C-alpha positions in Angstrom: 5.7 -11.5 -5.4 8.7 -13.3 -7.0 10.4 -13.0 -3.9 8.1 -14.2 -1.3 7.3 -17.7 -3.9 11.3 -17.7 -3.2 11.2 -18.4 0.2 8.8 -20.9 0.1 10.5 -22.4 -3.0 6.7 -21.6 -4.8 6.0 -20.6 -8.4 4.2 -18.0 -8.6 1.7 -19.2 -10.2 1.0 -21.7 -7.6 2.1 -18.8 -4.6 -1.1 -16.7 -6.3 -3.5 -19.1 -7.1 -3.3 -20.6 -3.3 -3.5 -17.9 -1.6 -6.5 -16.9 -4.3 -8.0 -20.2 -3.1 -7.6 -19.6 1.1 -8.1 -16.4 1.4 -11.1 -15.2 -1.4 -8.7 -12.9 -3.0 -5.8 -12.1 -4.6 -1.8 -11.4 -3.1 -1.5 -8.4 -5.6 -5.1 -7.0 -3.9 -3.5 -8.1 -0.1 -0.4 -6.4 -0.3 -1.9 -3.3 -1.7 -5.0 -3.3 1.0 -2.2 -3.9 2.8 0.0 -0.9 2.1 -2.3 1.7 1.8 -3.6 1.0 5.5 0.3 1.5 6.4 0.4 5.2 4.1 -3.1 5.7 6.6 -1.4 5.5 9.6 2.2 7.6 8.5 -0.1 10.2 7.4 -2.3 10.3 10.4 0.0 10.1 13.6 3.2 11.4 11.6 4.6 14.4 10.5 6.6 12.9 7.4 6.9 14.5 4.8 5.1 13.4 1.1 8.8 12.9 -0.4 9.6 11.5 2.6 6.6 8.7 2.7 6.6 7.6 -1.6 10.3 6.9 -0.3 9.4 4.8 2.8 7.3 3.0 1.1 9.5 1.9 -2.4 7.7 5.1 -5.0 9.8 6.7 -7.5 8.2 10.1 -6.1 5.7 11.8 -4.5 3.7 11.6 -7.5 3.4 8.2 -8.0 2.8 7.3 -4.3 0.5 10.4 -4.7 -2.1 8.6 -8.0 -1.7 4.7 -6.2 -3.4 5.9 -2.8 -5.9 8.6 -4.8 -6.7 5.1 -6.7 -7.4 3.3 -3.2 -9.2 6.5 -1.0 -10.2 8.7 -4.1 -8.4 11.2 -2.6 -5.2 12.5 -2.4 -1.7 12.2 0.3 -2.7 15.9 2.2 -6.8 16.0 1.2 -6.0 13.0 3.6 -4.2 14.3 6.4 -5.7 17.1 6.1 -9.4 15.0 6.5 -7.8 13.4 9.4 -6.7 16.3 11.7 -10.2 18.1 11.8 -11.4 14.8 13.1 -8.9 14.7 16.0 
């Protein structure tokens, strides 16, 4: 978020409050939700390995991305992929 604020010449505090006011959600929540949607898409439509997925999204290892994903979706990356493959 600091990079976004710097890009527009705004303070991090102002950017956060402005985004919250305009979108009725925090910038951090928006970014996390967007990342989740991207991860879901990659899991559903590619055969990318989980360690490659973790690296692509800037996580240090599979356990970190799995924890992030599970916190938001309530299931592991592997369980999500299996579920989506069964639906297709």
